[in-house]
C-alpha positions in Angstrom: 51.2 -40.7 5.4 48.4 -38.5 4.0 48.2 -35.1 6.1 45.3 -34.7 8.5 42.3 -33.5 7.3 39.1 -35.6 8.9 38.6 -37.3 11.5 36.5 -40.7 12.8 36.1 -41.4 16.1 35.2 -44.8 16.8 34.1 -46.6 19.9 36.0 -49.7 21.1 34.7 -52.0 23.5 34.3 -55.9 23.1 31.7 -55.9 21.2 33.7 -53.8 18.5 37.2 -54.6 18.5 40.6 -53.3 16.8 40.0 -55.8 13.9 36.4 -54.9 13.4 37.8 -51.9 12.6 40.8 -52.7 10.6 38.0 -54.1 8.4 36.6 -51.1 7.5 39.4 -49.0 6.5 38.7 -49.2 3.0 35.4 -47.9 3.6 36.5 -45.0 5.7 39.4 -44.1 3.4 36.8 -43.9 0.6 34.5 -42.0 2.6 37.8 -39.2 2.8 38.8 -39.7 6.2 42.7 -39.2 6.6 42.6 -40.3 10.5 40.8 -42.9 12.5 40.4 -41.3 16.1 40.2 -44.2 19.1 38.3 -44.3 22.7 41.3 -45.4 25.1 42.6 -48.3 23.9 44.9 -49.5 27.5 43.7 -52.3 29.0 40.4 -51.6 30.8 37.5 -52.6 33.6 36.3 -55.9 31.8 33.0 -55.6 29.9 33.7 -52.0 29.9 32.1 -50.1 27.2 34.2 -47.0 26.9 37.5 -47.6 28.0 38.2 -44.7 30.4 38.5 -47.5 33.1 41.7 -48.4 32.9 43.0 -51.0 35.4 46.7 -51.4 33.5 47.9 -48.7 31.2 50.9 -50.7 30.3 49.2 -52.9 28.0 46.8 -52.9 24.9 43.0 -53.6 26.0 43.1 -57.4 25.3 39.4 -57.2 25.2 39.8 -55.2 21.8 42.5 -58.0 20.7 45.5 -56.7 22.1 48.6 -55.3 20.7 48.8 -57.7 18.1 45.3 -56.4 17.0 46.3 -52.6 17.2 49.3 -53.6 14.4 46.7 -55.1 12.3 44.8 -52.2 12.6 47.8 -50.3 11.8 49.0 -52.2 9.3 45.4 -51.6 7.3 45.1 -47.8 8.1 48.9 -47.5 6.3 47.5 -49.5 3.0 45.7 -46.3 2.7 47.4 -43.8 4.2 45.9 -43.4 6.7 46.3 -42.6 10.7 45.4 -43.1 14.1 44.7 -40.4 17.1 44.1 -42.3 20.5 42.5 -41.2 23.8 44.4 -40.8 26.8 43.1 -40.9 30.2 45.1 -39.4 32.4 43.8 -37.8 35.4 42.3 -41.2 36.9 41.9 -45.1 36.8 39.6 -48.0 37.5 39.8 -48.4 41.4 39.1 -52.1 42.2 39.8 -55.8 41.6 40.8 -55.4 37.9 43.8 -53.3 39.1 46.7 -54.2 40.7 48.0 -50.7 41.3 45.2 -50.1 44.0 45.4 -53.6 45.3 48.5 -52.9 46.2 47.9 -49.8 47.8 45.3 -51.6 49.9 47.4 -54.2 51.3 50.3 -52.0 52.1 49.3 -48.2 52.0 51.9 -45.7 52.4 54.3 -48.4 52.4 53.1 -49.2 49.1 54.8 -48.3 45.7 51.6 -46.2 44.3 50.8 -45.1 47.3 51.7 -41.8 45.9 50.4 -42.5 42.3 46.6 -41.8 43.5 46.1 -38.6 44.8 45.1 -39.3 48.8 44.4 -37.2 51.6 46.5 -39.3 54.2 46.1 -36.6 56.8 42.5 -35.9 58.2 41.2 -34.4 61.5 38.7 -37.1 61.5 40.3 -39.5 63.7 38.6 -42.6 62.2 40.0 -41.6 59.1 43.8 -40.4 60.1 46.4 -42.6 57.9 43.5 -44.6 56.5 42.0 -44.5 53.0 38.0 -44.5 52.7 36.6 -47.1 51.0 32.8 -46.0 50.1 32.3 -49.3 48.7 29.7 -51.2 51.0 26.0 -51.4 50.1 24.7 -50.5 53.3 26.4 -49.2 56.7 30.0 -51.5 58.3 27.9 -52.6 61.0 25.2 -54.2 59.6 27.8 -55.4 56.8 29.9 -57.4 59.0 27.6 -58.5 61.6 25.4 -60.1 58.4 28.2 -61.8 57.1 28.4 -59.4 53.8 32.1 -59.0 54.0 34.0 -61.8 54.2 37.1 -63.2 54.5 38.5 -65.2 51.8 41.4 -66.6 50.5 42.9 -67.4 46.5 44.5 -70.9 46.5 46.3 -69.2 43.2 47.8 -66.5 44.6 48.0 -67.4 48.2 46.8 -63.5 49.2 43.5 -63.1 51.5 41.4 -60.6 50.7 37.3 -59.0 51.6 34.7 -59.4 49.3 31.9 -57.5 48.8 30.2 -58.8 46.0 32.6 -58.1 42.8 34.8 -56.3 45.1 37.6 -57.2 46.6 39.6 -55.1 49.3 43.3 -56.8 49.7 44.2 -57.6 53.5 47.8 -56.7 54.4 50.0 -59.7 54.2 52.0 -58.5 57.6 48.6 -58.9 59.0 48.6 -62.7 58.2 50.2 -64.0 60.8 46.9 -62.5 62.9 44.9 -65.0 60.9 47.2 -68.1 60.5 48.0 -68.3 64.1 44.1 -70.1 63.9 45.5 -72.6 61.7 48.1 -75.8 62.5 51.9 -75.3 63.5 52.9 -75.1 59.9 50.6 -72.3 58.9 52.0 -70.5 62.4 55.7 -71.4 61.5 54.6 -69.2 58.3 52.6 -66.7 60.4 56.2 -65.5 61.9 57.4 -65.1 59.2 54.8 -63.1 57.6 54.4 -60.6 60.5 58.0 -59.4 59.3 57.0 -57.9 56.8 55.8 -55.2 59.3 59.2 -53.3 59.1 62.2 -53.0 56.4 62.0 -52.1 52.8 60.0 -53.3 49.5 57.7 -55.2 51.8 55.7 -56.4 48.7 58.9 -58.2 47.1 59.7 -60.0 50.1 56.4 -61.1 50.6 55.7 -62.8 47.1 57.9 -66.3 47.9 56.3 -66.3 51.6 52.7 -65.8 49.3 54.2 -68.8 46.9 54.7 -71.1 50.2 51.3 -70.1 51.5 49.7 -71.1 48.1 51.7 -74.8 48.3 50.5 -75.2 51.6 47.2 -74.6 51.1 46.8 -77.0 48.6 48.1 -79.6 50.6 45.5 -78.4 53.5 42.3 -76.2 52.8 42.4 -73.5 55.0 39.0 -73.4 55.8 39.4 -73.8 59.5 41.4 -70.0 59.4 38.5 -69.0 57.6 35.4 -70.1 60.3 37.1 -68.9 63.1 36.8 -65.2 61.8 33.2 -65.7 60.5 31.5 -62.5 61.6 28.3 -63.9 61.6 29.9 -65.5 65.2 30.5 -63.0 68.1 34.0 -64.1 68.0 34.4 -63.8 64.7 32.7 -60.5 64.4 35.3 -59.5 67.0 38.0 -61.0 65.0 37.4 -60.0 61.4 36.7 -56.1 62.8 40.0 -56.1 64.5 41.5 -57.5 61.7 40.2 -54.5 59.5 40.8 -51.9 61.9 44.5 -52.8 61.3 44.5 -52.2 57.5 45.5 -49.0 56.0 42.0 -48.5 54.8 38.6 -47.9 56.4 35.4 -49.7 54.5 32.2 -47.7 54.6 28.6 -47.4 52.6 28.8 -46.1 49.7 26.6 -43.4 51.5 29.3 -42.0 53.2 31.4 -40.9 50.0 30.0 -36.9 49.8 30.9 -36.4 52.9 33.8 -38.0 53.7 36.2 -39.0 50.6 39.5 -38.3 51.7 40.9 -39.4 47.7 40.3 -37.3 44.4 37.7 -39.2 42.2 36.6 -38.3 38.3 33.6 -35.9 39.1 31.9 -38.0 42.0 32.5 -41.8 40.1 34.0 -44.2 43.7 34.8 -46.2 40.6 37.5 -44.0 39.1 40.7 -42.9 41.2 42.3 -39.6 40.7 46.1 -39.9 39.7 48.9 -37.6 40.7 50.0 -37.4 36.9 52.2 -34.6 37.9 54.3 -36.4 39.6 57.7 -37.7 37.0 57.3 -41.1 38.3 52.9 -41.6 37.8 53.5 -39.8 34.4 56.0 -42.5 33.1 54.1 -45.4 34.5 50.8 -44.5 33.0 52.3 -43.0 29.5 54.8 -45.7 29.2 52.9 -48.3 26.9 51.7 -45.3 24.4 55.4 -43.4 24.5 56.5 -47.1 23.5 53.7 -47.5 20.4 54.2 -44.0 19.6 58.1 -44.2 18.9 57.0 -47.6 17.3 55.1 -45.5 14.3 51.6 -47.1 15.8 50.1 -43.8 17.2 49.9 -40.5 15.2 48.4 -38.3 17.7 46.9 -38.5 21.1 43.6 -36.8 22.4 43.8 -36.3 26.0 40.7 -36.9 28.1 39.6 -34.5 31.0 42.7 -31.9 30.9 40.6 -30.0 33.3 41.4 -32.6 36.1 44.9 -32.2 36.4 47.0 -30.4 38.9 48.6 -28.6 36.4 47.6 -29.0 33.0 49.9 -26.5 31.3 52.9 -28.2 32.7 51.7 -31.5 31.9 50.9 -30.8 28.1 54.4 -29.0 27.7 55.9 -32.1 29.2 53.8 -34.3 26.9 55.1 -32.2 24.2 58.3 -32.4 24.8 58.2 -36.2 25.3 56.4 -37.0 22.1 59.1 -34.8 20.0 61.7 -36.8 21.1 60.1 -39.7 20.1 59.5 -38.8 16.5 62.9 -39.3 15.5 62.4 -43.4 16.6 59.6 -43.7 14.3 60.1 -46.0 11.3 60.6 -44.3 7.9 56.8 -45.2 6.8 55.4 -43.8 9.9 57.6 -40.9 9.7 55.8 -37.7 11.4 57.2 -34.4 11.5 54.5 -33.2 14.5 52.7 -35.5 16.5 49.0 -33.4 17.1 48.3 -33.1 20.6 44.4 -31.9 21.2 43.0 -31.4 24.7 39.5 -32.2 26.1 38.8 -28.8 27.4 34.9 -27.6 27.9 35.2 -23.4 26.8 33.2 -20.7 28.6 31.8 -17.8 27.4 34.6 -15.1 25.9 37.4 -17.9 26.9 39.9 -19.1 24.8 42.2 -22.1 24.7 45.4 -21.4 26.7 48.6 -21.0 23.8 51.6 -21.6 26.1 50.3 -25.4 26.8 51.6 -26.5 23.6 48.7 -28.3 22.3 46.7 -28.2 18.6 43.8 -27.3 20.2 40.5 -28.7 21.8 38.6 -31.3 20.3 35.7 -28.9 19.4 33.0 -28.8 21.6 33.0 -25.0 21.5 32.2 -25.5 17.5 29.3 -27.7 18.5 28.3 -24.3 20.5 29.1 -21.6 17.8 26.8 -23.7 14.5 24.0 -24.1 17.4 23.9 -20.4 17.9 24.0 -19.9 14.3 21.3 -21.9 13.7 18.5 -20.6 16.2 16.4 -17.5 15.6 17.1 -14.5 18.2 12.7 -13.9 17.5 11.8 -16.6 19.1 13.0 -16.9 22.4 11.0 -14.7 24.0 8.2 -16.9 23.3 10.1 -20.0 24.3 10.9 -18.8 27.8 7.7 -17.5 28.0 6.4 -21.4 27.8 9.3 -22.6 30.2 9.0 -20.5 32.6 4.5 -20.5 32.6 4.8 -24.6 32.7 8.2 -24.9 34.9 7.8 -22.6 37.2 12.0 -22.6 37.3 14.3 -19.8 37.7 16.4 -18.5 34.4 19.4 -20.9 33.4 22.1 -19.0 35.2 20.0 -19.2 38.8 19.1 -22.5 37.8 23.3 -23.3 37.5 24.5 -21.6 40.9 21.6 -23.5 42.8 22.8 -26.5 40.6 26.6 -25.6 42.2 25.3 -25.1 45.6 23.4 -28.7 45.8 26.5 -30.5 44.1 29.2 -28.7 46.7 26.7 -29.8 49.4 25.8 -32.9 47.7 28.0 -35.5 45.9 31.1 -33.3 45.8 30.8 -32.4 50.0 33.9 -33.7 50.5 35.8 -32.2 47.8 34.7 -29.1 48.8 35.4 -29.1 52.7 39.2 -30.2 51.3 39.6 -27.3 49.5 37.9 -25.5 52.8 40.5 -27.1 55.1 43.4 -26.4 52.8 42.7 -22.5 53.0 42.0 -22.7 56.8 45.8 -24.1 57.0 46.8 -21.0 54.7 45.0 -18.8 57.1 46.4 -20.2 60.3 50.3 -19.7 58.4 49.7 -15.7 58.6 49.3 -13.5 62.0 46.9 -11.4 59.5 44.5 -14.3 58.7 44.3 -16.9 61.6 41.4 -15.5 62.8 39.5 -16.5 60.0 37.1 -19.3 60.9 36.7 -22.1 59.2 32.6 -21.7 58.9 33.6 -18.2 57.4 36.3 -19.5 54.6 33.5 -22.2 53.5 31.0 -19.8 53.0 33.2 -17.5 51.0 34.2 -20.6 49.1 31.3 -21.7 48.1 30.1 -18.6 46.9 32.8 -18.0 45.0 32.7 -21.5 43.4 28.9 -21.0 42.8 29.5 -18.2 40.3 32.8 -19.1 38.5 31.8 -18.8 34.6 34.1 -21.3 33.4 34.9 -24.7 34.6 38.4 -23.6 35.7 41.4 -21.0 36.2 45.0 -21.9 35.7 46.8 -20.1 38.8 50.4 -21.4 38.8 53.8 -20.5 41.1 53.4 -16.9 39.4 49.9 -16.4 40.3 46.6 -16.4 37.4 47.1 -15.8 34.0 45.9 -12.3 32.8 43.4 -14.4 30.3 42.0 -16.0 33.7 41.9 -12.7 35.7 38.4 -11.7 34.2 37.1 -14.7 34.9 38.0 -14.7 38.5 36.7 -11.1 39.4 33.4 -12.4 38.0 33.1 -14.8 40.1 34.0 -12.6 43.1 31.7 -9.6 42.2 29.0 -12.6 42.1 30.0 -13.8 45.2 29.7 -10.5 47.1 26.7 -9.8 46.2 25.1 -13.2 47.5 27.4 -12.4 51.0 26.4 -10.2 53.6 29.4 -7.7 54.2 30.5 -9.4 57.3 32.0 -11.9 55.2 33.3 -9.4 52.5 36.9 -9.5 54.1 37.1 -13.4 53.4 37.0 -12.8 49.8 39.4 -10.1 50.1 41.8 -12.8 51.4 40.6 -15.3 48.8 41.4 -13.4 46.2 44.9 -12.8 47.2 45.7 -16.7 48.3 44.3 -17.5 44.8 46.4 -16.4 42.9 46.6 -13.2 44.0 49.9 -13.0 45.7 51.7 -16.2 43.9 53.3 -18.4 46.3 56.6 -18.2 44.1 56.5 -14.7 46.6 56.6 -16.7 49.8 59.8 -18.4 50.8 60.3 -22.6 50.6 58.4 -24.1 53.5 55.3 -24.6 55.0 53.5 -21.8 53.8 54.6 -21.9 50.3 53.6 -25.7 50.0 49.9 -24.7 51.7 49.1 -22.7 49.7 50.0 -24.2 46.3 48.4 -27.3 47.9 45.1 -25.2 48.2 45.5 -23.7 44.9 45.4 -26.6 43.4 42.9 -28.2 45.2 40.1 -25.3 44.4 40.8 -26.2 40.6 39.9 -29.7 40.8 36.6 -29.0 42.1 35.9 -25.9 40.1 35.8 -28.3 37.0 33.6 -31.6 38.2 31.9 -28.4 40.4 30.7 -26.9 36.6 30.5 -30.9 35.1 28.2 -32.0 37.5 26.0 -28.8 37.8 25.6 -28.1 34.2 25.8 -31.1 32.1 24.5 -33.2 34.4 21.5 -31.4 36.4 20.9 -27.9 34.9 20.8 -29.3 31.1 18.0 -31.8 32.5 16.3 -29.0 34.7 15.6 -26.6 32.2 14.4 -26.6 28.6 13.9 -23.9 27.0 14.9 -25.7 23.5 16.9 -28.6 24.2 19.1 -28.1 21.2 21.1 -25.4 23.6 21.8 -27.6 26.0 24.6 -30.1 25.2 28.4 -30.6 26.2 30.0 -27.4 25.7 27.3 -24.9 25.4 27.0 -21.9 26.7 23.1 -22.1 27.1 22.2 -18.6 28.3 23.0 -18.0 24.9 19.9 -19.1 22.6 21.6 -17.0 19.3 24.4 -15.4 17.7 25.1 -13.0 15.1 26.4 -13.7 11.2 29.6 -11.6 13.1 30.6 -13.4 16.1 30.7 -16.6 13.6 32.8 -15.0 11.2 34.3 -13.7 14.0 35.4 -17.2 15.6 36.4 -18.9 12.4 39.2 -15.6 12.0 40.4 -16.3 15.7 40.2 -20.3 15.2 42.7 -19.9 12.0 45.0 -17.1 13.7 45.3 -19.4 16.8 44.6 -23.3 16.7 43.9 -23.8 13.1 44.2 -27.6 13.8 41.6 -27.8 16.5 39.0 -30.1 16.0 35.3 -29.6 15.1 33.0 -31.2 16.2 29.1 -31.6 16.2 28.4 -34.5 17.8 30.5 -36.7 20.3 30.4 -39.9 23.2 29.7 -37.5 25.3 27.0 -35.4 23.4 22.7 -35.0 25.2 21.2 -35.4 21.6 22.1 -36.6 18.0 23.6 -33.7 15.9 20.9 -34.0 13.3 18.5 -34.3 16.6 19.5 -30.2 17.2 19.5 -29.2 13.8 16.0 -30.6 14.2 14.9 -28.9 17.5 16.3 -25.7 16.5 13.7 -25.3 14.2 11.2 -24.8 16.7 13.2 -21.2 17.3 11.9 -20.5 13.8 8.1 -21.5 14.7 7.8 -20.7 18.9 4.4 -19.8 18.1 3.4 -22.7 16.8 4.9 -25.2 18.9 3.5 -23.5 22.1 0.3 -23.7 20.5 1.0 -27.1 19.8 2.3 -27.8 23.5 -1.3 -26.5 24.9 -2.9 -29.1 22.6 -0.8 -32.2 23.5 -1.7 -31.2 27.3 -4.9 -31.5 26.9 -5.0 -34.4 24.9 -2.7 -35.8 27.7 -4.8 -35.6 30.8 -5.7 -39.2 31.0 -2.4 -39.9 30.9 -1.6 -37.9 34.1 -1.6 -39.4 37.8 -1.5 -37.7 40.7 1.3 -38.9 43.6 1.7 -38.1 46.9 4.6 -35.5 46.0 2.8 -34.3 42.7 1.1 -34.7 39.1 3.2 -37.0 37.5 4.9 -36.4 34.5 5.2 -32.8 36.2 4.6 -30.1 33.7 8.2 -29.5 33.2 9.1 -33.1 32.6 6.4 -33.8 30.0 7.8 -30.2 28.0 11.0 -32.1 28.4 9.3 -35.8 27.0 8.4 -33.4 24.0 11.3 -32.3 22.7 12.6 -35.2 23.1 10.1 -36.7 20.8 10.4 -34.0 18.1 13.7 -34.3 17.8 14.5 -38.2 18.0 11.4 -39.4 16.5 13.1 -41.7 13.8 12.2 -40.7 10.3 11.3 -44.0 9.3 9.1 -44.6 12.3 5.4 -45.3 11.6 3.1 -44.1 14.2 0.7 -47.5 13.3 4.1 -50.1 13.5 3.7 -51.6 17.4 7.2 -53.3 17.1 9.2 -50.4 16.0 6.8 -48.0 18.5 8.4 -50.3 21.4 11.7 -50.2 20.1 11.4 -46.0 20.3 9.5 -46.3 23.7 12.8 -48.5 25.0 15.3 -46.0 23.9 13.2 -43.0 25.4 12.3 -44.9 28.9 16.2 -45.4 29.4 16.5 -41.2 28.5 13.4 -40.8 30.9 15.3 -42.4 33.8 18.3 -40.7 33.4 16.9 -37.2 33.4 15.2 -37.9 36.1 17.8 -38.5 37.7 20.1 -36.2 36.8 17.6 -33.5 37.4 18.1 -34.4 41.2 14.4 -32.8 41.9 11.9 -35.7 42.5 14.4 -38.6 41.9 17.6 -39.0 41.8 20.6 -41.6 41.5 21.4 -41.7 45.5 17.7 -41.5 46.3 15.6 -43.2 43.5 11.7 -42.1 43.6 10.5 -45.4 41.9 7.0 -44.1 42.1 7.5 -40.9 40.3 10.0 -42.7 37.8 7.3 -45.4 37.3 4.4 -42.8 36.5 6.5 -41.3 33.7 7.4 -44.5 32.0 3.7 -45.5 32.2 3.5 -41.9 30.2 5.6 -43.1 27.9 4.4 -46.1 26.9 0.8 -45.0 27.1 1.5 -41.9 25.0 3.6 -44.1 22.1 1.9 -47.8 22.4 -2.1 -47.5 23.7 -4.8 -47.5 21.1 -6.4 -45.0 23.1 -3.5 -42.3 22.5 -3.9 -42.1 18.8 -4.7 -39.3 18.4 -1.9 -37.3 20.5 0.7 -40.0 18.7 -0.3 -38.6 15.6 -0.2 -35.1 16.6 3.2 -35.5 17.8 4.3 -37.2 14.1 2.8 -34.6 12.4 4.7 -32.1 14.3 7.7 -34.1 14.1 6.9 -34.6 9.8 6.6 -30.5 9.8 10.2 -30.0 11.7 11.8 -32.7 9.8 12.8 -30.9 6.2 13.8 -27.6 7.4 15.4 -29.7 10.4 17.5 -31.5 7.5 18.2 -28.7 5.9 19.9 -27.3 8.9 21.5 -30.4 9.5 23.3 -30.3 5.6 24.6 -26.7 6.2 26.0 -27.9 10.0 27.5 -30.7 8.0 29.4 -28.6 5.4 30.2 -25.8 8.0 31.9 -28.6 9.9 34.1 -29.8 6.7 35.0 -26.0 5.5 35.9 -23.5 8.0 39.6 -23.5 9.4 40.0 -26.4 11.8 39.9 -30.2 11.0 36.2 -31.8 11.0 35.2 -34.8 13.6 33.1 -36.9 12.2 31.6 -39.5 14.7 31.2 -43.3 14.1 28.1 -44.1 12.1 27.2 -39.7 11.7 28.0 -39.7 8.1 23.5 -41.0 8.0 21.1 -39.1 10.0 21.7 -38.9 13.7 18.6 -38.7 15.9 20.3 -40.3 19.2 19.2 -39.1 22.9 22.5 -39.4 25.9 24.3 -42.4 26.0 24.1 -45.2 25.8 21.4 -44.1 22.9 24.5 -42.4 21.4 26.5 -45.6 21.3 24.2 -48.5 19.8 25.9 -50.5 17.0 26.4 -48.8 13.8 25.1 -50.5 10.8 28.7 -50.4 8.7 27.3 -53.1 6.1 24.8 -50.7 4.7 26.9 -47.4 4.9 29.4 -49.2 3.0 26.6 -50.4 0.7 25.3 -46.7 -0.6 28.9 -45.1 -0.5 29.5 -43.6 -4.2 26.6 -46.3 -5.4 26.0 -44.1 -8.4 23.1 -42.5 -7.0 21.9 -39.2 -8.9 21.6 -36.4 -6.4 18.6 -35.9 -7.5 17.5 -39.0 -6.3 19.3 -38.6 -3.0 17.2 -35.2 -2.7 14.0 -37.5 -3.5 15.2 -39.8 -0.7 16.6 -37.7 1.5 15.0 -39.4 4.4 17.2 -42.1 4.7 20.4 -40.2 5.3 22.7 -41.5 1.8 22.1 -37.5 1.0 24.5 -36.6 4.1 27.0 -39.4 3.6 27.2 -38.2 0.2 28.2 -34.3 1.4 30.5 -36.3 3.5 32.3 -37.4 0.9 32.4 -35.1 -1.7 33.7 -32.5 0.8 36.5 -34.6 2.5 37.7 -35.5 -1.2 37.9 -31.6 -2.0 39.6 -31.3 1.5 42.4 -34.1 0.3 42.7 -32.5 -3.1 43.1 -29.5 -1.7 45.0 -30.1 1.8 46.4 -26.2 2.2 43.0 -24.3 0.6 41.3 -26.1 4.0 43.9 -26.3 6.5 46.2 -22.9 5.7 44.1 -21.1 3.5 42.9 -17.3 4.6 38.9 -16.9 5.8 37.3 -14.2 4.2 33.3 -13.4 4.8 31.4 -12.7 1.9 29.0 -10.0 2.0 25.4 -11.1 1.2 22.9 -8.8 -0.5 19.3 -8.9 -1.4 15.5 -9.9 0.3 17.0 -13.0 2.2 20.8 -11.7 2.7 20.2 -12.2 7.0 19.3 -15.9 6.1 22.1 -17.0 4.4 25.7 -17.5 5.9 29.0 -17.5 3.2 32.6 -17.3 3.2 35.4 -17.9 1.2 38.9 -20.1 1.9 41.4 -18.5 -0.3 45.1 -19.4 -0.9 47.6 -17.8 -3.7 46.3 -20.9 -6.6 43.2 -22.0 -4.9 39.8 -20.4 -4.0 36.9 -21.8 -1.8 33.2 -20.3 -1.8 31.1 -21.8 0.4 27.4 -20.9 1.3 24.7 -22.4 3.4 21.4 -21.1 4.1 20.0 -20.8 7.7 16.9 -20.1 9.6 15.5 -20.6 6.4 12.1 -22.6 7.8 9.7 -19.6 5.7 11.8 -19.8 2.3 11.2 -23.9 1.8 7.7 -23.1 1.8 6.5 -26.8 2.8 9.0 -28.3 -0.2 8.7 -32.3 0.6 12.7 -32.1 0.3 15.3 -29.9 1.8 16.3 -28.1 -0.6 14.3 -24.4 -1.3 12.9 -23.7 -4.2 14.9 -21.3 -6.5 12.3 -18.9 -7.3 12.4 -18.2 -3.3 15.8 -16.5 -3.0 14.8 -13.8 -4.9 17.3 -11.1 -5.5 19.9 -12.9 -3.0 23.7 -12.6 -3.8 26.3 -12.8 -3.0 28.9 -10.1 -3.6 32.5 -11.7 -4.2 35.9 -10.6 -3.3 37.0 -11.1 -6.5 35.0 -12.5 -10.0 35.0 -16.5 -10.2 36.2 -18.2 -13.5 33.2 -20.2 -15.1 36.3 -22.9 -16.6 38.3 -23.3 -13.7 35.5 -23.3 -10.5 33.1 -27.0 -9.9 30.7 -27.0 -7.5 29.8 -29.6 -5.3 27.0 -31.1 -7.3 25.3 -27.9 -9.9 26.8 -27.1 -13.0 26.2 -24.2 -14.6 25.8 -21.5 -11.2 29.3 -19.7 -11.8 29.6 -17.1 -14.4 32.1 -14.5 -14.9 31.1 -12.0 -12.6 31.6 -10.8 -8.4 28.0 -11.7 -7.9 26.6 -14.9 -7.7 23.2 -15.6 -7.2 21.5 -18.1 -4.6 18.9 -18.8 -7.3 21.5 -20.5 -9.3 24.4 -21.5 -6.1 21.8 -23.5 -4.7 19.8 -24.8 -7.7 20.5 -28.2 -7.1 21.7 -28.8 -4.1 20.8 -27.7 -0.5 23.8 -26.0 0.5 27.7 -25.7 -1.9 31.2 -25.3 -1.9 32.5 -23.8 -5.3 36.6 -24.0 -6.0 38.6 -22.6 -8.2 42.0 -22.7 -9.3 44.0 -19.5 -9.9 
């Protein structure tokens, strides 16, 4: 098997199966990929488009072709020496009718073998929830649903089980309560009812119930249970009382979906009711959720793991170290043809500013979201920030991004995550009650201090353990404390002092075993499992849709408070990565991104043309005046939403799109409609998912339709199309630079499906559209000369050719790119600040990488993304060694290298926009 040199992420679902991927393996191999990187492959909810809603971790998803198809895919990969990395979802699974673990839990409550699998707070200060699981899945209030017959009792004759049906949801009825139901049947049913009632006591009730349920199923086939079910028809007064009494006996409480935010007593994935948190820190849960994966690793079918949402776990460090130990032991079981010395493990981790992945987790790195941010910072001109900030502030009247995030956290903590927040506050109240010195602290004071602390968290979470806060986390916690102290009145400052001690300042291992230690540990874990979703919902799913100084700086893993960064910062980050995590993945596009990698690269050009852009926005708003309307709650669309739309149009406008092609414009308008609806609801300002403002949403959608489709908007449409063309070419240059950096700096490049061509996608589901792999196969290595590809740059084939050329060199020189020394190269001359260059070195090989940046003015209105050679003037690289022309070759250019320690940009980038030179020493 080839060494890990480049991955390609594929999104599997019913319309893109494992067998379809197997047919594409020869293409991926020719492209230069060493490993496919698959979305989750275990059995997910039927119809899942992503695989993160697992319902059975014990089998490969049959929708994808099942285990046999996985074996065929791996066989195809092995023919080309390639491997397979698989996405793992340890934090949660889908809850509902398709999940047998969840249904068993609903049937038996705390007696279920899966009662400790899900992260449930069985003890509640609310009497209605004590010992019960809140199920906030009803479309309206419980009483209304009951009275209207919307939650009827149903019987499944195949399994012999009763359940409550609500649309597609099923809620199991405890078999021990079947006696109450069957008492309304004939003598045979009543006899069986007595035996079923005996399940109320004794061990393993689920196993003991099986033969009784089979008997009931057989009886029902001879005599339907219509009369029994009719007795529980809640549309009649008697049925209403009977069904309600039956439901009151269940280990759960059915409730309106609106109760989830405030009353939820089980951990979810963020605020998604359909995804329930798992307690993977428990040995039984770890084995049950990972057993199939371990089997597949031992059989040589999986060669690497990507861990989803690591920050959702109670103990990320403990989980990763345990996983590493287990995986390492499995390597000896693998067949010879799939032998591995090391199986890489990557974690999906959003790193804050100045935050580094903890090295003691024993993982190979992150999935590379932070690299997206680093490249983006490099391609934004700091000179444009002031103008763009003034434009945004004047139109939106919104606060600065840091305050936008704080307000969003506040809203999330008081809204969709209110129940989770309350559970942390209650846990801290228990800690306070355990100590005489703090028992007078009130719940209200704890709530105020806790909210202020979380509002100012600069990272997703800290990693408190039995020994307290790790030193690497201390600065972040202290920053949150300082921010909270500024927000709170002095009367609440002493509460912060207590929180500082409880939340890792005084390790819980110093407490004697017992209730106080248990309470403190529980509070620390709960806090850390709250701050991560609070950050994600506030930043990614709220502030990024409320703030648009420049949308290219709003994406997953980005530090949007920083607009740009100097070359030196990028070099330092590369040096640190090589030292700490040399095999870290490097991403510039993911299934989670807000906009495509080439869309961001195009929008970054606006930082170099901020005055021009501001004048264009003023012109567009004037032309668009007839398209706006006035609603009861204000103008529609609001100025801020209109500016977001213009930026989204500039970034996503397809290169082949003609402003006079009605069919193409309609297709594009539909993509924008989907984005617009999501953007408005995520912003939570004039619409939201929980309370959609249909009038405002429709006005915004009408604005898009009028702009793109109506004859009366032709002048506005033409002006926007011209603006797109003005930044498209420098945007493509940015894209090629971004692409080469991802493949040559320390780390392992990760390519997202289809992004061999230009990617101007919007947020999901737009970024998960079907990929035309047939076209990509046809153009790969078709012999087209580079000069022709430059002329035809709009097709995207030039990007594919660059990827292919560099990935081939990564496989030819694996040590050079995987472990080679990283050395920043000095640049001198007139445009030295517009060049990034570095060397990669081993004892026998050398590489020089050179890319332009902030180069819009150097293109000089060139029709192709190639800076005219003369425009570089005297700009040159000062090399730490002399390159030998006889032993050195570039990507596409010839004759650029002389026996000198200087490499002139006018020759190095004469024939192609970026370049990589490799020399054998």
